[in-house]
mmJSON file of the N, C-alpha and C atoms, coordinates in Angstrom:
{"data_MODEL":{"atom_site":{
"group_PDB":["ATOM","ATOM","ATOM","ATOM","ATOM","ATOM","ATOM","ATOM","ATOM","ATOM","ATOM","ATOM","ATOM","ATOM","ATOM","ATOM","ATOM","ATOM","ATOM","ATOM","ATOM","ATOM","ATOM","ATOM","ATOM","ATOM","ATOM","ATOM","ATOM","ATOM","ATOM","ATOM","ATOM","ATOM","ATOM","ATOM","ATOM","ATOM","ATOM","ATOM","ATOM","ATOM","ATOM","ATOM","ATOM","ATOM","ATOM","ATOM","ATOM","ATOM","ATOM","ATOM","ATOM","ATOM","ATOM","ATOM","ATOM","ATOM","ATOM","ATOM","ATOM","ATOM","ATOM","ATOM","ATOM","ATOM","ATOM","ATOM","ATOM","ATOM","ATOM","ATOM","ATOM","ATOM","ATOM","ATOM","ATOM","ATOM","ATOM","ATOM","ATOM","ATOM","ATOM","ATOM","ATOM","ATOM","ATOM","ATOM","ATOM","ATOM","ATOM","ATOM","ATOM","ATOM","ATOM","ATOM","ATOM","ATOM","ATOM","ATOM","ATOM","ATOM","ATOM","ATOM","ATOM","ATOM","ATOM","ATOM","ATOM","ATOM","ATOM","ATOM","ATOM","ATOM","ATOM","ATOM","ATOM","ATOM","ATOM","ATOM","ATOM","ATOM","ATOM","ATOM","ATOM","ATOM","ATOM","ATOM","ATOM","ATOM","ATOM","ATOM","ATOM","ATOM","ATOM","ATOM","ATOM","ATOM","ATOM","ATOM","ATOM","ATOM","ATOM","ATOM","ATOM","ATOM","ATOM","ATOM","ATOM","ATOM","ATOM","ATOM","ATOM","ATOM","ATOM","ATOM","ATOM","ATOM","ATOM","ATOM","ATOM","ATOM","ATOM","ATOM","ATOM","ATOM","ATOM","ATOM","ATOM","ATOM","ATOM","ATOM","ATOM","ATOM","ATOM","ATOM","ATOM","ATOM","ATOM","ATOM","ATOM","ATOM","ATOM","ATOM","ATOM","ATOM","ATOM","ATOM","ATOM","ATOM","ATOM","ATOM","ATOM","ATOM","ATOM","ATOM","ATOM","ATOM","ATOM","ATOM","ATOM","ATOM","ATOM","ATOM","ATOM","ATOM","ATOM","ATOM","ATOM","ATOM","ATOM","ATOM","ATOM","ATOM","ATOM","ATOM","ATOM","ATOM","ATOM","ATOM","ATOM","ATOM","ATOM","ATOM","ATOM","ATOM","ATOM","ATOM","ATOM","ATOM","ATOM","ATOM","ATOM","ATOM"],
"id":[1,2,3,4,5,6,7,8,9,10,11,12,13,14,15,16,17,18,19,20,21,22,23,24,25,26,27,28,29,30,31,32,33,34,35,36,37,38,39,40,41,42,43,44,45,46,47,48,49,50,51,52,53,54,55,56,57,58,59,60,61,62,63,64,65,66,67,68,69,70,71,72,73,74,75,76,77,78,79,80,81,82,83,84,85,86,87,88,89,90,91,92,93,94,95,96,97,98,99,100,101,102,103,104,105,106,107,108,109,110,111,112,113,114,115,116,117,118,119,120,121,122,123,124,125,126,127,128,129,130,131,132,133,134,135,136,137,138,139,140,141,142,143,144,145,146,147,148,149,150,151,152,153,154,155,156,157,158,159,160,161,162,163,164,165,166,167,168,169,170,171,172,173,174,175,176,177,178,179,180,181,182,183,184,185,186,187,188,189,190,191,192,193,194,195,196,197,198,199,200,201,202,203,204,205,206,207,208,209,210,211,212,213,214,215,216,217,218,219,220,221,222,223,224,225,226,227,228,229,230,231,232,233,234],
"type_symbol":["N","C","C","N","C","C","N","C","C","N","C","C","N","C","C","N","C","C","N","C","C","N","C","C","N","C","C","N","C","C","N","C","C","N","C","C","N","C","C","N","C","C","N","C","C","N","C","C","N","C","C","N","C","C","N","C","C","N","C","C","N","C","C","N","C","C","N","C","C","N","C","C","N","C","C","N","C","C","N","C","C","N","C","C","N","C","C","N","C","C","N","C","C","N","C","C","N","C","C","N","C","C","N","C","C","N","C","C","N","C","C","N","C","C","N","C","C","N","C","C","N","C","C","N","C","C","N","C","C","N","C","C","N","C","C","N","C","C","N","C","C","N","C","C","N","C","C","N","C","C","N","C","C","N","C","C","N","C","C","N","C","C","N","C","C","N","C","C","N","C","C","N","C","C","N","C","C","N","C","C","N","C","C","N","C","C","N","C","C","N","C","C","N","C","C","N","C","C","N","C","C","N","C","C","N","C","C","N","C","C","N","C","C","N","C","C","N","C","C","N","C","C","N","C","C","N","C","C","N","C","C","N","C","C"],
"label_atom_id":["N","CA","C","N","CA","C","N","CA","C","N","CA","C","N","CA","C","N","CA","C","N","CA","C","N","CA","C","N","CA","C","N","CA","C","N","CA","C","N","CA","C","N","CA","C","N","CA","C","N","CA","C","N","CA","C","N","CA","C","N","CA","C","N","CA","C","N","CA","C","N","CA","C","N","CA","C","N","CA","C","N","CA","C","N","CA","C","N","CA","C","N","CA","C","N","CA","C","N","CA","C","N","CA","C","N","CA","C","N","CA","C","N","CA","C","N","CA","C","N","CA","C","N","CA","C","N","CA","C","N","CA","C","N","CA","C","N","CA","C","N","CA","C","N","CA","C","N","CA","C","N","CA","C","N","CA","C","N","CA","C","N","CA","C","N","CA","C","N","CA","C","N","CA","C","N","CA","C","N","CA","C","N","CA","C","N","CA","C","N","CA","C","N","CA","C","N","CA","C","N","CA","C","N","CA","C","N","CA","C","N","CA","C","N","CA","C","N","CA","C","N","CA","C","N","CA","C","N","CA","C","N","CA","C","N","CA","C","N","CA","C","N","CA","C","N","CA","C","N","CA","C","N","CA","C","N","CA","C","N","CA","C","N","CA","C","N","CA","C","N","CA","C"],
"label_alt_id":[null,null,null,null,null,null,null,null,null,null,null,null,null,null,null,null,null,null,null,null,null,null,null,null,null,null,null,null,null,null,null,null,null,null,null,null,null,null,null,null,null,null,null,null,null,null,null,null,null,null,null,null,null,null,null,null,null,null,null,null,null,null,null,null,null,null,null,null,null,null,null,null,null,null,null,null,null,null,null,null,null,null,null,null,null,null,null,null,null,null,null,null,null,null,null,null,null,null,null,null,null,null,null,null,null,null,null,null,null,null,null,null,null,null,null,null,null,null,null,null,null,null,null,null,null,null,null,null,null,null,null,null,null,null,null,null,null,null,null,null,null,null,null,null,null,null,null,null,null,null,null,null,null,null,null,null,null,null,null,null,null,null,null,null,null,null,null,null,null,null,null,null,null,null,null,null,null,null,null,null,null,null,null,null,null,null,null,null,null,null,null,null,null,null,null,null,null,null,null,null,null,null,null,null,null,null,null,null,null,null,null,null,null,null,null,null,null,null,null,null,null,null,null,null,null,null,null,null,null,null,null,null,null,null],
"label_comp_id":["MET","MET","MET","VAL","VAL","VAL","LEU","LEU","LEU","GLU","GLU","GLU","TYR","TYR","TYR","PRO","PRO","PRO","THR","THR","THR","THR","THR","THR","SER","SER","SER","LEU","LEU","LEU","HIS","HIS","HIS","SER","SER","SER","LEU","LEU","LEU","GLU","GLU","GLU","GLY","GLY","GLY","LEU","LEU","LEU","HIS","HIS","HIS","ARG","ARG","ARG","GLU","GLU","GLU","VAL","VAL","VAL","ASP","ASP","ASP","TRP","TRP","TRP","ASN","ASN","ASN","ASN","ASN","ASN","LEU","LEU","LEU","LEU","LEU","LEU","GLN","GLN","GLN","LEU","LEU","LEU","GLN","GLN","GLN","SER","SER","SER","GLU","GLU","GLU","ASN","ASN","ASN","GLY","GLY","GLY","SER","SER","SER","PHE","PHE","PHE","LEU","LEU","LEU","TYR","TYR","TYR","SER","SER","SER","PRO","PRO","PRO","ALA","ALA","ALA","SER","SER","SER","THR","THR","THR","ALA","ALA","ALA","CYS","CYS","CYS","THR","THR","THR","LEU","LEU","LEU","THR","THR","THR","TYR","TYR","TYR","THR","THR","THR","ASN","ASN","ASN","ASP","ASP","ASP","ALA","ALA","ALA","LYS","LYS","LYS","ILE","ILE","ILE","PHE","PHE","PHE","ASP","ASP","ASP","TYR","TYR","TYR","LEU","LEU","LEU","ASN","ASN","ASN","GLN","GLN","GLN","LEU","LEU","LEU","LEU","LEU","LEU","ILE","ILE","ILE","LYS","LYS","LYS","PHE","PHE","PHE","ASP","ASP","ASP","HIS","HIS","HIS","ALA","ALA","ALA","PHE","PHE","PHE","PRO","PRO","PRO","ASN","ASN","ASN","MET","MET","MET","TYR","TYR","TYR","PRO","PRO","PRO","VAL","VAL","VAL","ASP","ASP","ASP","LEU","LEU","LEU","PHE","PHE","PHE"],
"label_asym_id":["A","A","A","A","A","A","A","A","A","A","A","A","A","A","A","A","A","A","A","A","A","A","A","A","A","A","A","A","A","A","A","A","A","A","A","A","A","A","A","A","A","A","A","A","A","A","A","A","A","A","A","A","A","A","A","A","A","A","A","A","A","A","A","A","A","A","A","A","A","A","A","A","A","A","A","A","A","A","A","A","A","A","A","A","A","A","A","A","A","A","A","A","A","A","A","A","A","A","A","A","A","A","A","A","A","A","A","A","A","A","A","A","A","A","A","A","A","A","A","A","A","A","A","A","A","A","A","A","A","A","A","A","A","A","A","A","A","A","A","A","A","A","A","A","A","A","A","A","A","A","A","A","A","A","A","A","A","A","A","A","A","A","A","A","A","A","A","A","A","A","A","A","A","A","A","A","A","A","A","A","A","A","A","A","A","A","A","A","A","A","A","A","A","A","A","A","A","A","A","A","A","A","A","A","A","A","A","A","A","A","A","A","A","A","A","A","A","A","A","A","A","A","A","A","A","A","A","A","A","A","A","A","A","A"],
"label_entity_id":["1","1","1","1","1","1","1","1","1","1","1","1","1","1","1","1","1","1","1","1","1","1","1","1","1","1","1","1","1","1","1","1","1","1","1","1","1","1","1","1","1","1","1","1","1","1","1","1","1","1","1","1","1","1","1","1","1","1","1","1","1","1","1","1","1","1","1","1","1","1","1","1","1","1","1","1","1","1","1","1","1","1","1","1","1","1","1","1","1","1","1","1","1","1","1","1","1","1","1","1","1","1","1","1","1","1","1","1","1","1","1","1","1","1","1","1","1","1","1","1","1","1","1","1","1","1","1","1","1","1","1","1","1","1","1","1","1","1","1","1","1","1","1","1","1","1","1","1","1","1","1","1","1","1","1","1","1","1","1","1","1","1","1","1","1","1","1","1","1","1","1","1","1","1","1","1","1","1","1","1","1","1","1","1","1","1","1","1","1","1","1","1","1","1","1","1","1","1","1","1","1","1","1","1","1","1","1","1","1","1","1","1","1","1","1","1","1","1","1","1","1","1","1","1","1","1","1","1","1","1","1","1","1","1"],
"label_seq_id":[1,1,1,2,2,2,3,3,3,4,4,4,5,5,5,6,6,6,7,7,7,8,8,8,9,9,9,10,10,10,11,11,11,12,12,12,13,13,13,14,14,14,15,15,15,16,16,16,17,17,17,18,18,18,19,19,19,20,20,20,21,21,21,22,22,22,23,23,23,24,24,24,25,25,25,26,26,26,27,27,27,28,28,28,29,29,29,30,30,30,31,31,31,32,32,32,33,33,33,34,34,34,35,35,35,36,36,36,37,37,37,38,38,38,39,39,39,40,40,40,41,41,41,42,42,42,43,43,43,44,44,44,45,45,45,46,46,46,47,47,47,48,48,48,49,49,49,50,50,50,51,51,51,52,52,52,53,53,53,54,54,54,55,55,55,56,56,56,57,57,57,58,58,58,59,59,59,60,60,60,61,61,61,62,62,62,63,63,63,64,64,64,65,65,65,66,66,66,67,67,67,68,68,68,69,69,69,70,70,70,71,71,71,72,72,72,73,73,73,74,74,74,75,75,75,76,76,76,77,77,77,78,78,78],
"pdbx_PDB_ins_code":[null,null,null,null,null,null,null,null,null,null,null,null,null,null,null,null,null,null,null,null,null,null,null,null,null,null,null,null,null,null,null,null,null,null,null,null,null,null,null,null,null,null,null,null,null,null,null,null,null,null,null,null,null,null,null,null,null,null,null,null,null,null,null,null,null,null,null,null,null,null,null,null,null,null,null,null,null,null,null,null,null,null,null,null,null,null,null,null,null,null,null,null,null,null,null,null,null,null,null,null,null,null,null,null,null,null,null,null,null,null,null,null,null,null,null,null,null,null,null,null,null,null,null,null,null,null,null,null,null,null,null,null,null,null,null,null,null,null,null,null,null,null,null,null,null,null,null,null,null,null,null,null,null,null,null,null,null,null,null,null,null,null,null,null,null,null,null,null,null,null,null,null,null,null,null,null,null,null,null,null,null,null,null,null,null,null,null,null,null,null,null,null,null,null,null,null,null,null,null,null,null,null,null,null,null,null,null,null,null,null,null,null,null,null,null,null,null,null,null,null,null,null,null,null,null,null,null,null,null,null,null,null,null,null],
"Cartn_x":[75.283,75.027,74.675,75.273,75.04,73.612,73.082,71.773,70.742,69.936,68.877,67.515,67.394,66.147,66.428,65.437,65.658,65.904,67.074,67.426,68.179,68.562,69.314,70.687,71.13,72.392,72.356,71.17,71.039,71.483,71.533,71.945,73.463,74.184,75.645,76.341,75.81,76.364,77.787,78.134,79.491,80.525,80.139,81.024,81.029,80.026,79.885,80.207,80.724,80.809,81.532,82.425,83.128,82.307,81.243,80.432,79.122,78.845,77.517,77.497,76.446,76.167,75.303,75.939,75.289,74.107,74.169,73.049,71.824,72.014,70.883,70.381,71.235,70.851,69.759,69.735,68.758,67.316,67.067,65.704,65.25,66.185,65.868,65.767,65.846,65.802,64.425,64.408,63.143,62.509,61.237,60.501,61.094,61.656,62.222,63.64,64.188,65.511,66.608,66.302,67.325,67.433,68.405,68.554,68.427,67.283,66.903,67.033,66.79,66.787,68.142,69.195,70.548,71.264,71.534,72.284,73.661,74.333,75.666,75.585,74.692,74.515,74.075,73.192,72.669,73.76,74.596,75.699,76.702,76.962,77.865,77.295,76.013,75.373,75.438,75.279,75.393,76.774,77.797,79.167,79.311,78.608,78.733,77.699,76.576,75.496,75.154,75.444,75.035,73.528,72.759,71.303,70.696,69.85,69.264,68.355,67.629,66.726,67.526,68.674,69.557,70.071,70.512,71.014,69.95,68.711,67.625,67.391,67.401,67.22,68.305,69.554,70.661,70.648,70.321,70.253,69.161,68.02,66.932,67.361,68.142,68.634,69.603,70.483,71.431,70.709,69.648,68.862,68.133,67.46,66.664,67.514,68.709,69.541,70.757,70.661,71.697,73.088,73.19,74.453,75.03,74.155,74.556,73.609,73.993,73.14,72.838,71.59,71.302,71.778,71.863,72.297,71.208,69.965,68.834,67.73,67.099,65.989,65.161,63.854,63.025,62.907,62.611,62.412,61.493,60.531,59.666,60.12,60.641,61.078,62.208,63.272,64.396,64.619],
"Cartn_y":[170.891,172.167,173.216,174.37,175.46,175.973,176.037,176.652,175.615,175.182,174.236,174.915,176.068,176.803,178.267,178.997,180.435,181.172,181.747,182.541,183.776,184.616,185.818,185.486,184.253,183.837,184.023,183.983,184.18,185.573,186.5,187.865,188.023,186.96,187.028,185.86,185.389,184.211,184.419,185.65,185.9,185.61,185.683,185.351,183.871,183.158,181.732,180.84,181.4,180.69,179.347,179.157,177.868,176.815,177.235,176.329,175.924,176.44,176.29,175.214,174.406,173.47,174.241,174.801,175.756,175.165,173.926,173.335,173.184,172.793,172.683,174.043,175.024,176.363,176.962,176.597,177.178,176.961,175.972,175.756,176.871,177.674,178.777,180.122,180.091,181.303,181.966,183.29,184.038,183.962,184.24,184.164,185.069,186.213,187.145,186.765,185.678,185.22,185.566,186.417,186.866,185.913,186.191,185.5,186.539,186.517,187.469,188.915,189.118,190.447,191.144,190.37,190.922,190.772,191.87,191.764,191.131,191.393,190.815,189.296,188.808,187.366,186.719,187.399,186.861,186.794,187.816,187.808,186.714,186.501,185.427,184.077,183.894,182.646,182.451,183.521,183.429,182.918,183.357,182.928,181.409,180.805,179.371,178.529,179.131,178.32,178.661,179.869,180.326,180.207,180.422,180.316,181.488,181.19,182.216,183.177,182.684,183.533,184.565,184.164,185.09,186.159,185.73,186.668,187.704,187.267,188.189,189.204,188.746,189.656,190.732,190.316,191.278,192.21,191.688,192.508,193.569,193.191,194.156,195.28,194.935,195.975,196.916,196.377,197.224,198.225,197.785,198.673,199.722,199.266,200.162,201.22,200.856,201.754,202.262,202.304,202.888,202.313,200.992,200.258,200.326,200.417,200.371,199.422,199.023,198.144,198.78,198.708,199.073,197.928,198.148,197.056,196.011,196.368,195.448,195.928,194.98,195.378,194.152,194.25,195.352,195.27,196.381,196.401,197.567,197.276,198.326,198.726,197.746,197.976,197.001,197.486,196.613,196.635],
"Cartn_z":[91.532,90.876,91.93,91.828,92.766,92.654,91.469,91.241,90.818,91.768,91.448,91.386,92.051,92.118,91.818,91.301,91.053,92.369,92.52,93.702,93.231,94.154,93.797,93.222,93.336,92.717,91.203,90.629,89.175,88.754,89.703,89.399,89.4,89.759,89.871,89.193,88.117,87.448,86.962,86.615,86.134,87.225,88.484,89.585,89.938,89.467,89.774,88.583,87.531,86.256,86.333,87.266,87.367,88.107,88.787,89.606,88.947,87.771,87.173,86.1,86.129,85.042,84.045,83.041,82.14,81.393,80.998,80.26,81.149,82.405,83.326,83.781,83.782,84.21,83.319,82.065,81.138,81.59,82.423,82.924,83.866,84.361,85.267,84.551,83.247,82.426,82.505,82.615,82.607,81.224,81.173,79.913,78.832,79.236,78.254,77.815,78.36,77.965,78.952,79.92,80.88,82.06,82.896,84.17,85.263,85.918,86.961,86.471,85.197,84.568,84.651,84.77,84.858,83.514,82.822,81.571,81.757,82.877,83.098,83.248,84.083,84.241,82.941,82.255,81.006,79.947,79.858,78.893,79.229,80.496,80.903,80.468,80.655,80.26,78.749,77.996,76.538,76.136,76.834,76.549,76.633,77.575,77.801,77.061,76.62,76.033,74.593,74.149,72.809,72.591,73.638,73.574,72.794,71.825,70.956,71.727,72.71,73.49,74.288,74.793,75.508,74.548,73.388,72.389,72.05,71.862,71.534,72.654,73.907,75.043,75.045,74.925,74.955,73.75,72.602,71.391,71.515,72.079,72.278,73.221,74.245,75.157,74.458,73.641,72.907,72.023,71.391,70.53,71.379,72.429,73.273,73.979,74.425,75.216,74.45,73.142,72.28,72.58,72.486,72.647,74.058,75.043,76.449,77.181,78.375,79.175,80.521,80.968,82.357,83.249,84.547,85.42,85.63,85.28,85.41,84.489,83.773,82.903,82.536,82.553,83.061,84.569,85.175,86.624,86.978,87.832,88.372,89.77,90.504,91.869,92.163,92.759,93.094,94.579],
"occupancy":[1.0,1.0,1.0,1.0,1.0,1.0,1.0,1.0,1.0,1.0,1.0,1.0,1.0,1.0,1.0,1.0,1.0,1.0,1.0,1.0,1.0,1.0,1.0,1.0,1.0,1.0,1.0,1.0,1.0,1.0,1.0,1.0,1.0,1.0,1.0,1.0,1.0,1.0,1.0,1.0,1.0,1.0,1.0,1.0,1.0,1.0,1.0,1.0,1.0,1.0,1.0,1.0,1.0,1.0,1.0,1.0,1.0,1.0,1.0,1.0,1.0,1.0,1.0,1.0,1.0,1.0,1.0,1.0,1.0,1.0,1.0,1.0,1.0,1.0,1.0,1.0,1.0,1.0,1.0,1.0,1.0,1.0,1.0,1.0,1.0,1.0,1.0,1.0,1.0,1.0,1.0,1.0,1.0,1.0,1.0,1.0,1.0,1.0,1.0,1.0,1.0,1.0,1.0,1.0,1.0,1.0,1.0,1.0,1.0,1.0,1.0,1.0,1.0,1.0,1.0,1.0,1.0,1.0,1.0,1.0,1.0,1.0,1.0,1.0,1.0,1.0,1.0,1.0,1.0,1.0,1.0,1.0,1.0,1.0,1.0,1.0,1.0,1.0,1.0,1.0,1.0,1.0,1.0,1.0,1.0,1.0,1.0,1.0,1.0,1.0,1.0,1.0,1.0,1.0,1.0,1.0,1.0,1.0,1.0,1.0,1.0,1.0,1.0,1.0,1.0,1.0,1.0,1.0,1.0,1.0,1.0,1.0,1.0,1.0,1.0,1.0,1.0,1.0,1.0,1.0,1.0,1.0,1.0,1.0,1.0,1.0,1.0,1.0,1.0,1.0,1.0,1.0,1.0,1.0,1.0,1.0,1.0,1.0,1.0,1.0,1.0,1.0,1.0,1.0,1.0,1.0,1.0,1.0,1.0,1.0,1.0,1.0,1.0,1.0,1.0,1.0,1.0,1.0,1.0,1.0,1.0,1.0,1.0,1.0,1.0,1.0,1.0,1.0,1.0,1.0,1.0,1.0,1.0,1.0],
"B_iso_or_equiv":[0.0,0.0,0.0,0.0,0.0,0.0,0.0,0.0,0.0,0.0,0.0,0.0,0.0,0.0,0.0,0.0,0.0,0.0,0.0,0.0,0.0,0.0,0.0,0.0,0.0,0.0,0.0,0.0,0.0,0.0,0.0,0.0,0.0,0.0,0.0,0.0,0.0,0.0,0.0,0.0,0.0,0.0,0.0,0.0,0.0,0.0,0.0,0.0,0.0,0.0,0.0,0.0,0.0,0.0,0.0,0.0,0.0,0.0,0.0,0.0,0.0,0.0,0.0,0.0,0.0,0.0,0.0,0.0,0.0,0.0,0.0,0.0,0.0,0.0,0.0,0.0,0.0,0.0,0.0,0.0,0.0,0.0,0.0,0.0,0.0,0.0,0.0,0.0,0.0,0.0,0.0,0.0,0.0,0.0,0.0,0.0,0.0,0.0,0.0,0.0,0.0,0.0,0.0,0.0,0.0,0.0,0.0,0.0,0.0,0.0,0.0,0.0,0.0,0.0,0.0,0.0,0.0,0.0,0.0,0.0,0.0,0.0,0.0,0.0,0.0,0.0,0.0,0.0,0.0,0.0,0.0,0.0,0.0,0.0,0.0,0.0,0.0,0.0,0.0,0.0,0.0,0.0,0.0,0.0,0.0,0.0,0.0,0.0,0.0,0.0,0.0,0.0,0.0,0.0,0.0,0.0,0.0,0.0,0.0,0.0,0.0,0.0,0.0,0.0,0.0,0.0,0.0,0.0,0.0,0.0,0.0,0.0,0.0,0.0,0.0,0.0,0.0,0.0,0.0,0.0,0.0,0.0,0.0,0.0,0.0,0.0,0.0,0.0,0.0,0.0,0.0,0.0,0.0,0.0,0.0,0.0,0.0,0.0,0.0,0.0,0.0,0.0,0.0,0.0,0.0,0.0,0.0,0.0,0.0,0.0,0.0,0.0,0.0,0.0,0.0,0.0,0.0,0.0,0.0,0.0,0.0,0.0,0.0,0.0,0.0,0.0,0.0,0.0,0.0,0.0,0.0,0.0,0.0,0.0],
"pdbx_formal_charge":[null,null,null,null,null,null,null,null,null,null,null,null,null,null,null,null,null,null,null,null,null,null,null,null,null,null,null,null,null,null,null,null,null,null,null,null,null,null,null,null,null,null,null,null,null,null,null,null,null,null,null,null,null,null,null,null,null,null,null,null,null,null,null,null,null,null,null,null,null,null,null,null,null,null,null,null,null,null,null,null,null,null,null,null,null,null,null,null,null,null,null,null,null,null,null,null,null,null,null,null,null,null,null,null,null,null,null,null,null,null,null,null,null,null,null,null,null,null,null,null,null,null,null,null,null,null,null,null,null,null,null,null,null,null,null,null,null,null,null,null,null,null,null,null,null,null,null,null,null,null,null,null,null,null,null,null,null,null,null,null,null,null,null,null,null,null,null,null,null,null,null,null,null,null,null,null,null,null,null,null,null,null,null,null,null,null,null,null,null,null,null,null,null,null,null,null,null,null,null,null,null,null,null,null,null,null,null,null,null,null,null,null,null,null,null,null,null,null,null,null,null,null,null,null,null,null,null,null,null,null,null,null,null,null],
"auth_seq_id":[1,1,1,2,2,2,3,3,3,4,4,4,5,5,5,6,6,6,7,7,7,8,8,8,9,9,9,10,10,10,11,11,11,12,12,12,13,13,13,14,14,14,15,15,15,16,16,16,17,17,17,18,18,18,19,19,19,20,20,20,21,21,21,22,22,22,23,23,23,24,24,24,25,25,25,26,26,26,27,27,27,28,28,28,29,29,29,30,30,30,31,31,31,32,32,32,33,33,33,34,34,34,35,35,35,36,36,36,37,37,37,38,38,38,39,39,39,40,40,40,41,41,41,42,42,42,43,43,43,44,44,44,45,45,45,46,46,46,47,47,47,48,48,48,49,49,49,50,50,50,51,51,51,52,52,52,53,53,53,54,54,54,55,55,55,56,56,56,57,57,57,58,58,58,59,59,59,60,60,60,61,61,61,62,62,62,63,63,63,64,64,64,65,65,65,66,66,66,67,67,67,68,68,68,69,69,69,70,70,70,71,71,71,72,72,72,73,73,73,74,74,74,75,75,75,76,76,76,77,77,77,78,78,78],
"auth_comp_id":["MET","MET","MET","VAL","VAL","VAL","LEU","LEU","LEU","GLU","GLU","GLU","TYR","TYR","TYR","PRO","PRO","PRO","THR","THR","THR","THR","THR","THR","SER","SER","SER","LEU","LEU","LEU","HIS","HIS","HIS","SER","SER","SER","LEU","LEU","LEU","GLU","GLU","GLU","GLY","GLY","GLY","LEU","LEU","LEU","HIS","HIS","HIS","ARG","ARG","ARG","GLU","GLU","GLU","VAL","VAL","VAL","ASP","ASP","ASP","TRP","TRP","TRP","ASN","ASN","ASN","ASN","ASN","ASN","LEU","LEU","LEU","LEU","LEU","LEU","GLN","GLN","GLN","LEU","LEU","LEU","GLN","GLN","GLN","SER","SER","SER","GLU","GLU","GLU","ASN","ASN","ASN","GLY","GLY","GLY","SER","SER","SER","PHE","PHE","PHE","LEU","LEU","LEU","TYR","TYR","TYR","SER","SER","SER","PRO","PRO","PRO","ALA","ALA","ALA","SER","SER","SER","THR","THR","THR","ALA","ALA","ALA","CYS","CYS","CYS","THR","THR","THR","LEU","LEU","LEU","THR","THR","THR","TYR","TYR","TYR","THR","THR","THR","ASN","ASN","ASN","ASP","ASP","ASP","ALA","ALA","ALA","LYS","LYS","LYS","ILE","ILE","ILE","PHE","PHE","PHE","ASP","ASP","ASP","TYR","TYR","TYR","LEU","LEU","LEU","ASN","ASN","ASN","GLN","GLN","GLN","LEU","LEU","LEU","LEU","LEU","LEU","ILE","ILE","ILE","LYS","LYS","LYS","PHE","PHE","PHE","ASP","ASP","ASP","HIS","HIS","HIS","ALA","ALA","ALA","PHE","PHE","PHE","PRO","PRO","PRO","ASN","ASN","ASN","MET","MET","MET","TYR","TYR","TYR","PRO","PRO","PRO","VAL","VAL","VAL","ASP","ASP","ASP","LEU","LEU","LEU","PHE","PHE","PHE"],
"auth_asym_id":["A","A","A","A","A","A","A","A","A","A","A","A","A","A","A","A","A","A","A","A","A","A","A","A","A","A","A","A","A","A","A","A","A","A","A","A","A","A","A","A","A","A","A","A","A","A","A","A","A","A","A","A","A","A","A","A","A","A","A","A","A","A","A","A","A","A","A","A","A","A","A","A","A","A","A","A","A","A","A","A","A","A","A","A","A","A","A","A","A","A","A","A","A","A","A","A","A","A","A","A","A","A","A","A","A","A","A","A","A","A","A","A","A","A","A","A","A","A","A","A","A","A","A","A","A","A","A","A","A","A","A","A","A","A","A","A","A","A","A","A","A","A","A","A","A","A","A","A","A","A","A","A","A","A","A","A","A","A","A","A","A","A","A","A","A","A","A","A","A","A","A","A","A","A","A","A","A","A","A","A","A","A","A","A","A","A","A","A","A","A","A","A","A","A","A","A","A","A","A","A","A","A","A","A","A","A","A","A","A","A","A","A","A","A","A","A","A","A","A","A","A","A","A","A","A","A","A","A","A","A","A","A","A","A"],
"auth_atom_id":["N","CA","C","N","CA","C","N","CA","C","N","CA","C","N","CA","C","N","CA","C","N","CA","C","N","CA","C","N","CA","C","N","CA","C","N","CA","C","N","CA","C","N","CA","C","N","CA","C","N","CA","C","N","CA","C","N","CA","C","N","CA","C","N","CA","C","N","CA","C","N","CA","C","N","CA","C","N","CA","C","N","CA","C","N","CA","C","N","CA","C","N","CA","C","N","CA","C","N","CA","C","N","CA","C","N","CA","C","N","CA","C","N","CA","C","N","CA","C","N","CA","C","N","CA","C","N","CA","C","N","CA","C","N","CA","C","N","CA","C","N","CA","C","N","CA","C","N","CA","C","N","CA","C","N","CA","C","N","CA","C","N","CA","C","N","CA","C","N","CA","C","N","CA","C","N","CA","C","N","CA","C","N","CA","C","N","CA","C","N","CA","C","N","CA","C","N","CA","C","N","CA","C","N","CA","C","N","CA","C","N","CA","C","N","CA","C","N","CA","C","N","CA","C","N","CA","C","N","CA","C","N","CA","C","N","CA","C","N","CA","C","N","CA","C","N","CA","C","N","CA","C","N","CA","C","N","CA","C","N","CA","C","N","CA","C","N","CA","C","N","CA","C"],
"pdbx_PDB_model_num":[1,1,1,1,1,1,1,1,1,1,1,1,1,1,1,1,1,1,1,1,1,1,1,1,1,1,1,1,1,1,1,1,1,1,1,1,1,1,1,1,1,1,1,1,1,1,1,1,1,1,1,1,1,1,1,1,1,1,1,1,1,1,1,1,1,1,1,1,1,1,1,1,1,1,1,1,1,1,1,1,1,1,1,1,1,1,1,1,1,1,1,1,1,1,1,1,1,1,1,1,1,1,1,1,1,1,1,1,1,1,1,1,1,1,1,1,1,1,1,1,1,1,1,1,1,1,1,1,1,1,1,1,1,1,1,1,1,1,1,1,1,1,1,1,1,1,1,1,1,1,1,1,1,1,1,1,1,1,1,1,1,1,1,1,1,1,1,1,1,1,1,1,1,1,1,1,1,1,1,1,1,1,1,1,1,1,1,1,1,1,1,1,1,1,1,1,1,1,1,1,1,1,1,1,1,1,1,1,1,1,1,1,1,1,1,1,1,1,1,1,1,1,1,1,1,1,1,1,1,1,1,1,1,1]
}}}
């Protein structure tokens, strides 16, 4: 598995989708349901896992940002 520990790779899962063991990846999920606060990585993970916590995170962003996604959320400093 490419991702055994939380690293910046979690921010680019859509590019690694063929290398990831999606079921094991869920152990690296942030408390809010995202993967390193990246809507793109998180949406890619939803495609492969149908995880309810991921769906809730993305749905909350759609509501908060009027059907759009920021490139990262939440973030105080990048």
